[in-house]
C-alpha distance (Angstrom), angle and dihedral (degrees) to the residues before:
residue distance angle dihedral
M1 . . .
P2 3.82 . .
V3 3.82 115.5 .
G4 3.81 92.2 -118.2
R5 3.82 93.1 61.4
R6 3.79 93.0 44.6
T7 3.81 90.7 51.1
R8 3.79 91.5 48.3
R9 3.79 91.1 48.3
N10 3.82 90.6 50.0
L11 3.80 90.6 49.3
V12 3.80 91.3 50.6
A13 3.82 90.8 49.1
A14 3.81 90.7 49.0
A15 3.81 91.4 48.6
L16 3.81 91.1 50.5
A17 3.80 90.2 50.3
V18 3.82 90.5 51.9
V19 3.83 90.8 49.7
A20 3.83 90.5 50.3
V21 3.81 91.5 51.4
L22 3.80 93.1 46.7
T23 3.79 94.5 48.5
S24 3.81 92.1 48.8
A25 3.83 93.0 51.7
C26 3.80 90.6 90.4
T27 3.79 92.2 66.0
T28 3.78 104.3 35.0
S29 3.76 134.5 76.3
D30 3.78 99.3 -107.9
D31 3.79 120.4 158.7
S32 3.81 91.3 -143.0
A33 3.81 90.3 57.2
T34 3.79 99.3 39.6
G35 3.78 106.1 26.0
T36 3.79 109.7 -126.1
K37 3.79 95.3 -44.7
G38 3.83 93.9 107.4
Y39 3.79 98.5 -144.9
I40 3.79 132.6 128.0
T41 3.78 111.7 -109.6
G42 3.77 116.6 -103.5
D43 3.82 100.6 -2.6
G44 3.81 97.7 118.4
T45 3.79 94.5 -100.1
V46 3.80 113.7 168.9
T47 3.80 116.2 -142.8
V48 3.82 116.7 -168.5
L49 3.79 115.3 -169.5
P50 3.81 118.8 -144.5
P51 3.82 110.5 -110.9
D52 3.82 93.0 -111.5
E53 3.83 92.0 52.2
R54 3.79 99.4 48.4
P55 3.81 115.3 121.6
Q56 3.78 121.7 -138.6
A57 3.80 109.4 -95.3
P58 3.79 112.4 -116.3
E59 3.80 120.0 -112.3
V60 3.79 104.3 -91.7
A61 3.78 116.7 -167.8
G62 3.76 137.3 139.0
E63 3.78 150.3 106.9
L64 3.78 119.4 -24.0
L65 3.77 125.2 -131.7
G66 3.80 103.9 -104.4
G67 3.82 94.1 23.6
G68 3.77 140.5 -60.8
T69 3.78 130.6 66.3
L70 3.78 136.7 -94.2
D71 3.78 135.6 -161.4
V72 3.81 110.0 -160.8
S73 3.81 89.4 -149.2
T74 3.82 87.5 75.2
Y75 3.82 84.8 78.3
A76 3.82 92.5 63.5
A77 3.81 113.7 154.7
Q78 3.83 91.4 24.8
V79 3.76 130.4 95.0
V80 3.81 106.5 -106.5
V81 3.79 121.6 -152.7
L82 3.80 109.5 -158.4
N83 3.81 111.8 -170.0
V84 3.81 118.4 -165.8
W85 3.80 108.7 -150.2
G86 3.79 145.7 150.3
S87 3.79 130.8 -161.7
W88 3.83 87.7 -129.0
C89 3.82 91.2 61.1
P90 3.85 117.1 94.5
P91 3.85 94.6 -158.9
C92 3.84 88.2 51.6
R93 3.79 89.5 56.1
A94 3.81 89.8 46.1
E95 3.82 93.2 54.5
A96 3.82 98.1 38.4
A97 3.82 97.5 94.6
D98 3.82 90.5 47.1
L99 3.80 91.9 51.7
V100 3.80 91.6 49.2
A101 3.82 90.4 48.9
A102 3.82 91.7 47.2
S103 3.80 91.4 50.3
K104 3.80 89.8 53.7
S105 3.82 91.5 47.6
L106 3.82 92.5 50.8
P107 3.83 105.9 52.9
D108 3.83 92.2 162.5
A109 3.82 92.8 57.6
A110 3.80 124.6 78.1
F111 3.80 116.2 -130.6
V112 3.80 120.7 -159.0
G113 3.79 127.8 174.5
L114 3.79 122.7 -142.8
D115 3.81 105.3 -154.0
T116 3.78 106.5 -158.2
R117 3.83 132.1 -167.6
D118 3.78 92.0 -9.7
K119 3.78 139.7 136.7
E120 3.78 113.7 -115.3
A121 3.81 97.0 -128.2
E122 3.81 93.0 49.2
A123 3.81 91.8 45.8
E124 3.81 92.1 50.6
A125 3.82 90.1 48.4
F126 3.83 89.1 51.8
V127 3.83 91.2 52.4
R128 3.82 90.9 49.1
R129 3.80 94.7 44.9
Y130 3.82 94.3 51.7
E131 3.82 94.4 33.7
V132 3.79 91.8 -127.0
P133 3.83 105.2 -165.3
Y134 3.82 98.4 -167.1
P135 3.83 129.8 73.0
S136 3.79 125.1 -97.1
L137 3.77 126.4 -150.2
V138 3.81 115.5 -137.9
D139 3.81 111.2 -121.3
Q140 3.80 102.8 170.7
D141 3.81 93.7 157.3
S142 3.85 95.7 36.4
Q143 3.81 92.0 -119.5
L144 3.82 92.1 134.4
L145 3.80 91.4 48.3
L146 3.81 89.4 50.1
L147 3.81 88.3 62.4
F148 3.82 85.7 74.7
H149 3.83 93.2 56.9
G150 3.79 109.3 141.5
I151 3.81 91.7 20.7
V152 3.82 104.1 66.7
N153 3.78 136.1 12.9
L154 3.80 101.4 -90.6
S155 3.80 94.3 -159.6
S156 3.80 94.3 60.7
V157 3.79 115.2 95.2
P158 2.94 120.2 -152.4
T159 3.78 101.9 39.6
T160 3.78 124.4 158.6
I161 3.80 118.3 -153.5
V162 3.80 120.4 -164.6
I163 3.81 117.0 -155.7
D164 3.80 117.4 -163.2
P165 3.84 124.7 -133.1
D166 3.84 89.4 -94.1
G167 3.81 91.3 60.4
L168 3.81 94.3 -105.7
V169 3.80 126.5 132.7
A170 3.80 100.6 -108.6
A171 3.80 101.8 172.2
F172 3.76 145.9 -15.2
I173 3.77 137.9 -158.1
T174 3.78 116.4 -144.2
G175 3.77 108.5 -150.7
A176 3.78 131.3 0.9
T177 3.79 119.2 -19.8
T178 3.79 138.1 -162.5
K179 3.78 133.2 -127.7
T180 3.81 92.3 -110.7
T181 3.80 94.1 50.1
L182 3.78 93.3 47.0
V183 3.82 96.3 44.3
D184 3.82 91.5 48.6
L185 3.80 91.3 47.8
V186 3.80 95.5 48.2
E187 3.81 92.6 45.6
Q188 3.81 89.4 51.2
I189 3.81 90.8 52.6
Q190 3.82 92.6 44.0
A191 3.81 87.4 54.6
G192 3.81 90.3 55.1
G193 3.79 98.5 -95.4
């Protein structure tokens, strides 16, 4: 076989290997995909940050789904649960009832949705269908989510970010969560953990 064909064949094989690695990055623990957190994207992993390693939460404010505006800093001194969701996201639909139940079980915590890359009508239908009692910020272009770059895996939807009463990112859940997991986590953070 001429050298030119062999080289081309080797290049094609190498390119296919690169594509395989890149397409599997969503489901593997790869530091380039997840920072140094060491979790598998989207599997419901809970990461709790030690109090002395918690980054300041970014200022999150914007338009609300259904009208009005909200600045998350108005919940100062409370634990804030910020859930990144989209009506187009099957795991978001799967966790919706658990989030609603958790919000009702945690009256001292503030829950806020961050509706990303969604259509308004579909997002409003989602809120009605699951009877979501807390507000959701509209984040059509993911600019609010991008504020958490370097803190959470931005490609994982849903993600739930828990901000402690000092305004620091205390924990996050990558992927869908349950009522029990979320209630236990928030109560731990409310207790100073």
